[in-house]
C-alpha positions, 0 to 999 in steps of 0.5 A, spaced: 520 481 824 520 475 829 515 471 834 515 465 837 508 464 834 505 466 828 497 466 828 493 466 822 486 469 823 484 475 827 477 473 829 475 471 836 479 464 835 486 467 833 485 473 838 484 469 844 490 464 842 494 470 842 491 472 849 493 466 852 500 465 849 501 472 852 499 470 859 504 465 859 510 470 856 510 467 849 510 472 843 506 472 837 504 476 831 497 475 828 496 476 821 489 477 817 487 478 810 482 483 812 480 488 818 477 483 823 472 489 825 470 490 817 472 484 813 469 478 811 471 474 818 465 471 822 466 474 829 463 481 828 457 477 824 456 473 831 449 474 835 454 474 841 450 469 844 453 465 850 449 458 851 449 452 856 444 448 851 449 442 849 448 435 848 455 434 851 458 436 858 465 438 855 462 443 851 458 446 857 465 446 860 468 450 854 462 455 855 464 457 862 471 458 860 470 462 855 465 466 859 471 467 864 476 470 858 470 475 857 470 477 864 477 478 865 477 482 858 472 487 861 474 487 868 481 489 866 478 495 862 474 501 863 469 500 859 462 498 862 460 492 857 455 487 861 453 480 859 445 480 858 443 474 862 437 473 859 436 466 859 435 461 853 428 458 851 429 452 846 423 449 843 423 441 842 418 437 838 416 431 842 418 426 837 425 428 838 425 425 845 432 422 844 436 428 842 432 432 848 434 427 853 442 428 851 441 435 852 438 434 859 443 429 861 449 433 859 446 440 862 444 436 869 451 433 869 454 440 868 449 443 874 446 448 869 440 451 871 434 449 867 427 448 867 422 445 863 416 449 861 409 447 859 405 451 854 401 454 859 407 456 863 410 459 857 404 463 856 403 466 863 411 468 863 412 470 855 405 471 852 408 474 846 411 467 844 407 462 841 408 454 842 405 449 838 401 443 841 407 438 839 413 442 842 416 442 849 420 449 851 426 448 855 429 454 859 436 455 860 437 460 865 444 462 865 445 463 858 445 470 855 449 474 850 453 480 849 453 486 844 458 484 839 459 490 836 462 493 843 465 486 846 470 485 840 473 492 839 474 492 846 478 485 846 482 488 840 483 494 844 485 491 850 490 486 847 493 492 843 496 494 850 500 487 851 506 485 847 502 482 841 503 484 834 496 485 829 497 486 822 491 486 817 490 486 810 496 482 809 497 478 803 502 472 803 506 472 797 510 465 799 512 461 805 519 458 806 520 453 811 527 451 813 529 452 821 524 457 821 517 459 817 519 465 813 512 469 811 514 474 805 508 478 805 506 485 802 507 488 809 514 485 810 517 478 812 515 475 818 519 469 821 517 464 827 518 457 829 511 455 830 504 457 826 497 456 828 491 456 823 485 460 826 482 462 819 475 459 820 472 458 813 479 460 810 483 455 814 483 449 808 486 454 804 491 456 809 493 449 810 494 448 803 500 453 803 503 448 808 501 442 804 497 440 809 489 438 808 483 440 812 476 437 810 470 440 813 463 442 811 462 450 811 456 453 812 453 460 811 449 463 817 444 469 815 441 474 820 436 479 820 433 484 825 426 485 824 422 490 828 415 491 830 410 496 829 406 494 836 408 499 841 405 495 847 410 490 846 417 490 849 422 485 846 428 487 851 426 482 857 425 476 853 430 470 853 434 468 847 430 464 842 432 457 839 428 452 835 431 446 835 428 443 829 429 449 824 435 451 827 432 458 827 435 462 833 434 470 835 435 475 841 432 482 843 436 488 840 431 493 843 424 494 845 422 494 838 426 489 834 429 482 835 434 479 831 433 472 827 438 468 824 439 461 821 445 457 820 443 451 816 445 453 809 451 449 806 456 453 802 460 449 797 464 455 793 470 458 795 470 463 801 474 468 798 467 469 793 463 469 799 458 475 799 456 477 806 449 479 805 443 475 806 439 472 800 432 473 799 430 466 800 432 466 807 429 473 808 422 470 806 423 464 810 425 468 817 420 473 816 415 467 816 418 463 822 419 470 826 411 471 825 410 464 827 414 465 833 411 472 835 404 472 832 400 478 832 406 482 833 406 485 826 414 484 825 417 487 819 423 487 815 428 492 817 434 494 812 439 490 816 441 483 814 448 480 813 451 473 813 457 469 815 461 463 814 462 457 819 465 450 819 463 444 822 467 437 823 464 430 821 462 430 828 460 437 829 465 438 835 470 443 835 477 441 833 484 443 835 491 440 836 497 438 832 496 438 824 503 437 822 510 439 825 510 446 828 503 447 825 497 447 829 490 448 828 483 450 832 476 451 829 470 448 827 466 451 832 459 449 828 457 457 828 458 457 836 465 460 836 463 466 841 461 460 846 467 456 844 473 459 841 476 462 847 476 456 851 479 452 845 484 457 845 486 456 852 486 448 851 491 449 845 496 454 848 496 449 855 498 443 850 503 447 845 507 451 851 506 447 857 505 440 854 499 440 859 493 436 856 487 437 860 482 431 860 477 436 855 483 436 850 482 429 848 474 430 846 477 435 841 484 433 839 485 433 831 488 426 832 481 423 833 480 423 826 485 421 821 492 425 821 492 431 817 485 429 814 479 432 818 
């Protein structure tokens, strides 16, 4: 089977890339070692959060483009999936004045609707939240979230109606490269002139198959859903929670349950050995953090918890562009792939198909690092 592009990785990054290629009339085949709905990839493990809380206006612009992608997918379907525009409440310690200024400047320059909230106003608006005397709260009003368990299957369904081939549980036996890349797999032979690596934490191993090198840090993000036994409290109308000091984040799941996550743990082992469940140390810590944020709500562990992997570049910003001749890469979303990946995919597709380089492209171009060495 031949295609103009072979995309390696069927998470949100690879699938949105195939979407933008198809819009330009360019064929692609997406190959993945797992099923993206149930395998080891990180997209289905996402909290579905869309945040405009960034220290760079370039990333804020990416978020806006990604939202347009989701709106297109949803509007072209018969499914009723809504974007929960809950807002995001970020807590910053007063001592972190300099990084806070960067966030506020970036949001202001990008016309993001936000407001600073003092402790009294926070208590009046969200009495369930607790804020310490040395913290400031910032409410990003346009942030929100999708139910990823509805959104991602819908994306797969919509793309299946287009001329895009998706193959899962693919084992690559070997790769030949003369005029074309020839992939010999357990599901047949695939050929293409171009390859796009969009494999998340597995991208380094994929790049090695092409004698290319990718260096990035890998982290595990862990999450758990906690519920309350307090029937007088409803979490449904609360905003997303983000503790900038600890990296803890969360969002409502139902009137009585709240998702909490933490992406601060670095992962050093082979991603093929990764276990997608949260560890006890995380669960104990997140239980403490949750009850500090929601005092007197009797939050208890639920049985649902999970973990996923994400990658981060040396400057903690996305990476995309040309890795080698006819080999392209995009990734390193710092755990924010749902927010950033579709927009990065569009930047890359415009670059490799139309030779159209947006101003945003230069902020994330792989060439800002040493060639072939992120």
